[in-house]
C-alpha positions in Angstrom: 199.9 128.1 216.5 199.9 124.5 215.4 203.3 123.1 214.4 202.0 120.5 211.9 201.3 122.9 209.1 202.1 122.9 205.3 203.0 125.6 202.9 200.8 126.2 199.9 203.6 124.8 197.6 203.9 121.7 199.8 200.1 121.2 199.6 200.1 121.6 195.9 203.0 119.2 195.6 201.1 116.6 197.6 198.0 117.1 195.4 200.2 116.7 192.3 201.7 113.4 193.6 198.3 112.1 194.6 196.9 112.9 191.1 199.9 111.4 189.4 199.5 108.2 191.5 195.7 108.0 190.9 195.8 108.8 187.2 199.1 107.5 185.9 198.0 107.0 182.2 196.0 108.8 179.5 192.2 108.7 179.1 189.8 109.2 176.2 187.4 111.9 177.2 184.2 113.2 175.5 183.7 117.0 175.9 182.5 120.1 174.0 184.9 122.9 173.2 183.6 126.0 174.9 186.6 128.2 174.2 189.7 127.8 172.1 192.6 130.2 171.4 196.1 129.9 169.9 199.0 132.0 171.2 202.0 133.2 169.3 204.1 130.4 170.7 201.9 127.9 168.9 200.3 126.5 172.0 196.5 126.0 172.0 194.5 126.6 175.1 190.9 125.2 175.4 188.1 125.2 177.9 186.2 121.9 177.8 182.7 121.5 179.1 180.0 118.8 179.5 176.3 119.8 179.3 173.2 118.1 180.4 171.3 117.2 177.2 167.9 117.9 178.7 168.6 121.2 180.5 171.7 122.4 178.6 173.3 123.2 182.0 177.0 122.8 182.3 177.8 119.8 184.4 181.6 119.9 184.3 184.4 122.2 183.1 188.1 121.9 182.7 191.1 123.7 181.2 193.0 121.9 178.5 196.2 122.5 176.6 197.6 121.3 173.3 201.2 122.0 173.3 202.6 123.5 170.1 204.4 120.4 168.9 201.3 118.3 169.3 199.0 121.0 168.0 201.0 121.3 164.7 200.1 117.7 164.0 196.6 117.4 165.4 195.1 120.5 163.8 195.7 119.6 160.1 194.8 116.0 160.8 191.5 117.0 162.3 190.6 119.6 159.7 191.6 117.3 156.8 189.5 114.5 158.1 186.4 116.6 159.1 186.7 119.3 156.5 186.2 121.9 159.2 188.3 123.9 161.7 188.8 123.0 165.3 186.5 125.6 166.8 184.2 126.2 169.7 180.9 124.4 169.7 182.3 121.1 168.5 181.9 117.9 170.4 185.3 116.1 170.5 186.8 112.8 171.7 190.3 113.7 173.0 193.0 111.6 174.6 194.3 113.5 177.7 196.6 113.1 180.6 195.7 114.7 183.9 198.1 117.3 185.2 198.4 119.4 188.2 201.0 122.2 188.4 201.8 123.9 191.7 201.3 127.4 190.1 198.7 126.8 187.4 196.6 124.2 189.1 194.5 121.4 187.4 194.4 121.0 183.6 194.2 118.4 180.9 197.0 117.9 178.4 195.6 116.8 175.0 197.7 114.1 173.4 195.4 113.0 170.6 192.0 113.6 169.0 189.6 111.3 167.2 188.1 113.3 164.2 185.7 110.5 163.3 183.8 111.0 166.6 183.2 114.7 165.8 182.0 113.8 162.3 179.6 111.3 163.8 178.4 113.7 166.4 177.8 116.4 163.8 176.0 114.0 161.5 173.9 112.6 164.4 172.8 116.1 165.5 172.0 117.0 161.9 169.9 113.8 161.5 168.1 114.6 164.8 167.3 118.1 163.4 166.0 116.6 160.2 163.9 114.0 162.0 162.4 116.7 164.3 161.4 118.8 161.3 159.9 115.8 159.6 158.0 114.9 162.7 156.7 118.5 162.9 155.5 118.2 159.3 157.3 121.3 158.2 160.2 119.9 156.1 158.7 120.7 152.7 156.4 123.7 153.6 158.6 126.3 152.0 158.9 124.3 148.8 155.1 124.5 148.5 155.2 128.3 148.4 154.8 129.6 144.9 157.8 131.4 143.4 156.9 134.3 141.1 157.4 133.6 137.4 159.3 137.0 137.3 160.9 137.5 140.7 162.0 141.2 140.6 161.9 142.3 144.2 164.3 140.3 146.4 165.1 140.4 150.1 168.7 139.4 150.7 170.1 138.1 154.0 173.9 138.3 154.1 176.8 140.0 155.6 177.2 143.4 153.8 181.0 142.8 153.6 180.8 139.3 152.3 182.4 138.6 148.9 179.4 136.4 148.1 177.0 139.3 148.5 179.1 141.4 146.2 179.2 138.5 143.6 175.4 138.2 143.9 174.8 141.9 143.3 177.2 142.1 140.4 175.7 139.1 138.7 172.2 140.6 138.9 173.4 144.0 137.7 175.4 142.8 134.8 173.1 140.3 133.2 173.3 140.2 129.4 169.5 140.9 128.9 169.6 144.0 131.2 166.8 142.8 133.3 166.0 145.0 136.4 165.9 143.1 139.7 165.4 145.2 142.8 167.0 143.9 146.0 167.2 145.0 149.6 169.9 143.8 152.0 168.9 142.7 155.5 172.3 142.4 157.2 173.0 139.4 159.4 175.9 137.6 161.1 176.5 134.6 158.9 178.8 132.4 161.1 179.4 131.7 164.7 177.2 131.3 167.8 175.2 134.5 167.1 174.4 133.6 163.4 171.2 131.7 164.0 169.6 134.5 166.1 170.8 137.2 163.7 169.4 135.4 160.6 166.1 134.7 162.3 165.9 138.4 163.3 166.5 139.3 159.6 163.6 137.0 158.6 161.4 138.7 161.1 162.2 142.1 159.6 161.4 140.8 156.1 158.1 139.4 157.3 157.0 142.9 158.2 157.3 143.8 154.4 156.1 140.4 153.1 153.8 142.0 150.5 156.7 143.9 148.9 159.0 141.0 148.1 158.8 138.1 145.7 161.4 135.9 147.4 164.1 135.8 150.1 167.8 135.0 149.3 170.0 133.6 152.0 173.7 133.8 150.8 177.3 133.8 152.1 180.6 133.2 150.4 181.5 129.7 151.5 183.7 128.7 154.4 184.6 125.8 156.6 182.2 123.2 157.9 182.4 124.7 161.3 181.6 128.1 159.9 178.5 126.7 158.2 177.3 124.6 161.2 174.8 127.4 162.1 172.8 126.4 159.0 172.1 123.0 160.6 170.3 124.7 163.5 166.7 123.6 164.2 165.2 127.0 165.0 166.7 128.5 161.9 165.5 125.7 159.7 162.0 125.9 161.3 161.8 129.6 160.5 162.9 129.1 156.9 160.5 126.2 156.4 157.5 128.2 157.7 158.4 131.5 156.0 155.5 132.8 153.8 157.9 133.7 151.0 160.1 131.3 149.0 163.6 131.1 150.4 166.5 130.5 148.0 169.9 129.5 149.6 173.3 130.0 148.2 175.5 129.3 151.1 178.6 128.4 149.1 179.2 124.9 150.6 179.4 122.5 147.7 180.6 119.5 149.6 177.5 119.0 151.7 173.9 120.1 152.0 172.9 121.9 155.2 169.5 121.6 156.8 168.7 125.2 155.7 169.4 124.1 152.1 167.1 121.1 152.6 164.1 123.1 153.9 164.5 126.0 151.6 162.4 126.4 148.5 165.4 126.1 146.2 169.0 125.2 147.1 171.8 126.6 144.9 175.5 126.2 145.5 176.8 129.8 145.5 175.5 133.4 145.6 176.4 133.7 142.0 174.3 130.6 141.2 171.3 132.2 143.0 171.6 135.3 140.9 171.9 133.2 137.7 168.9 131.2 138.8 166.8 134.4 139.1 168.0 135.8 135.8 167.4 132.5 134.1 163.9 132.4 135.5 163.1 135.8 134.2 164.8 135.0 130.9 162.6 131.8 130.6 159.5 133.8 131.2 160.7 136.4 128.7 161.3 133.6 126.2 157.8 132.2 126.9 156.3 135.6 126.2 158.3 135.8 123.0 157.1 132.4 122.0 153.5 133.4 122.8 154.1 136.5 120.7 155.4 134.4 117.8 152.5 132.0 118.1 150.0 134.8 118.2 151.6 136.6 115.2 151.7 133.4 113.2 148.1 132.5 114.1 146.9 136.0 113.4 148.7 136.0 110.0 147.2 132.6 109.1 143.8 133.8 110.2 144.1 136.9 108.1 145.2 134.9 105.1 142.3 132.5 105.5 139.9 135.4 105.7 141.4 137.1 102.7 141.0 133.9 100.7 137.5 133.4 101.9 136.6 137.0 100.9 138.3 136.5 97.5 136.2 133.3 96.9 133.1 135.1 98.1 133.9 138.1 95.8 134.1 135.7 92.8 130.8 134.3 93.7 129.3 137.7 94.6 130.1 139.5 91.3 127.8 137.6 89.0 125.1 137.5 91.6 125.3 141.3 92.0 125.2 141.8 88.3 122.1 139.6 88.0 120.4 141.4 90.9 121.3 144.8 89.4 119.8 143.8 86.0 116.7 142.5 87.8 116.4 145.8 89.7 116.9 147.8 86.5 114.1 145.9 84.7 111.9 146.3 87.7 112.6 150.1 87.8 111.7 150.3 84.0 108.5 148.4 84.6 107.7 150.5 87.6 108.4 153.7 85.7 105.9 152.6 82.9 103.3 151.7 85.4 103.8 155.0 87.2 103.5 157.0 84.0 100.3 155.3 83.1 98.9 155.6 86.6 99.8 159.4 86.8 98.2 160.1 83.4 95.0 158.1 84.4 94.9 159.9 87.8 95.2 163.4 86.2 92.5 162.5 83.7 90.1 161.5 86.5 91.1 164.5 88.5 90.4 166.8 85.6 86.9 165.3 85.0 86.2 165.5 88.7 87.2 169.2 88.9 85.1 170.0 85.8 82.1 168.5 87.5 82.9 170.2 90.8 83.2 173.5 89.0 79.8 173.2 87.5 78.3 172.1 90.8 80.0 175.0 92.7 78.7 177.6 90.2 75.1 176.3 90.5 75.3 176.0 94.3 76.9 179.4 94.7 74.2 181.2 92.7 71.5 179.3 94.7 73.2 180.2 98.0 73.6 183.9 97.0 69.9 184.2 96.2 69.0 182.5 99.4 71.4 184.7 101.3 70.0 187.9 99.8 66.5 187.0 100.8 67.6 186.1 104.3 69.5 189.3 104.6 66.4 191.4 103.7 64.3 189.5 106.3 67.0 190.0 109.0 67.3 193.7 108.1 63.6 194.4 108.5 63.4 192.4 111.8 66.6 194.1 113.1 65.1 197.6 112.5 61.9 196.7 114.4 63.8 195.1 117.4 66.3 198.0 117.6 63.5 200.6 117.6 61.7 198.7 120.4 64.9 198.3 122.4 65.8 202.0 122.1 62.2 203.0 123.2 62.4 200.7 126.2 65.8 202.0 127.2 64.6 205.6 126.9 61.7 204.9 129.2 64.1 203.2 131.7 66.5 206.2 131.6 63.6 208.6 132.3 62.5 206.6 135.3 66.0 206.4 136.7 66.4 210.1 136.3 63.3 210.9 138.2 64.2 208.4 140.9 67.7 209.9 141.2 66.2 213.4 141.5 63.9 212.2 144.4 66.9 210.7 146.2 69.1 213.8 145.8 70.0 215.1 149.3 69.1 218.6 148.1 65.5 217.5 147.4 65.5 215.7 150.8 66.6 218.9 152.6 63.9 220.8 150.6 61.3 218.6 152.2 62.4 219.5 155.7 64.8 216.7 156.5 68.4 217.1 157.8 71.7 215.1 157.5 74.1 214.5 160.5 77.8 214.0 160.2 80.5 213.0 162.7 83.6 214.4 161.1 83.3 213.5 157.5 81.4 210.3 158.2 77.6 210.1 157.8 75.9 209.1 161.0 73.6 206.2 160.1 73.1 204.7 163.6 73.6 205.5 167.2 76.5 203.1 167.7 78.8 205.3 165.6 78.6 208.3 168.1 79.3 208.6 171.8 78.5 211.2 174.6 80.9 214.2 174.2 81.3 213.7 170.4 81.0 216.8 168.3 78.5 216.4 165.4 77.5 218.5 162.4 73.8 218.7 161.2 73.1 220.0 157.7 69.7 221.5 156.9 68.1 223.4 153.9 69.1 226.7 155.5 72.6 225.9 157.0 74.8 223.8 159.4 74.4 223.2 163.1 77.4 222.2 165.2 76.5 220.3 168.4 78.0 218.3 171.2 76.3 215.0 172.3 75.1 215.1 175.8 72.7 212.2 175.8 71.8 209.4 173.5 68.3 207.9 173.7 67.6 204.9 171.5 64.0 204.6 169.9 61.8 202.1 171.7 
């Protein structure tokens, strides 16, 4: 075993001496706070990192400590100047000394902090986000979305336990006009590293029910600048600006305007102010309707009064005109009655004279027609007697002839003359095709019947 060895403690002591010799003073260092925690003793422990701006990869990392005595002075100084808490995610300019302890290893001891650097960095990043949104042409897109005159179905993005959400709901429910505004909460984390993704996820859920809602309300109950840094996020602002429904913000930060406020349709200071804005908008529309109602009522009353006056004037003009027309009609009726009476009397006189003439003519013509008819009747009677006598004589001769013919055709007379009649069954045999060899036939003569069986059929040649 080699004799020139060192113990771990001796090695760490040498490293400590080398570091103290190489870095004897303090240095101003730019870094981002990755983690920060305060212990019961009052000491503050941090993890500082540096990221590549292009790839966001961590290039360097170091532990840092702010001892309780120093932390009690730096913390209020930083928060008073920046108006926000010293928290993770902030980029800081700190004055540090390099330390190496044999047991705890390498760390940085924070001696001082420059709050103006952090303010500048926050402002710079905010301006970069604003410029990017302007370059993308989306800065005012949500402002161009129409907000309903009467927004009554509201999607709310907030923490369900936030006091601001409770204030918003109470303000809506207890409005003096008792307007009904329906709202649905889409819960989201409203501060910290997960806030941006959580709020964007809530917007995505609302988008699925876009047709139901009139507007989106993004609210929280105030907080420090660090708590509200998530509302300066580019991705969140991009989603708000391009959302198809108008977005109303009431983040509760009166000292400054976040990027989310800038791209939203309407920015209000607090959740309560958002509720008041919605109620005032409904109230304004209600007042507009009442004004229209008043205008309509007034116009209608004026129109009715004008028409009543017009009818009264027309009635005054109409009465003498009607009386004159009635008098004219009465006189016309009297004249017409006189003319009708004269015409009726004249008509009946003419009809009486006509009927007298007709009566005389009918009497003469009737007598003439009767005489002619009697003479014609006598002629027809004589002729009818002659024709009936001749017809009866002719028919008597025809009957006698038919009788003699019928007697000659009677089968009895035919049999008397020596002829016979042949039957097959009940059918008269009229030709040879109706019988066949072997058929039984019956022959009737004057003296009786003969039953035969056909043995041969010989047609006449």
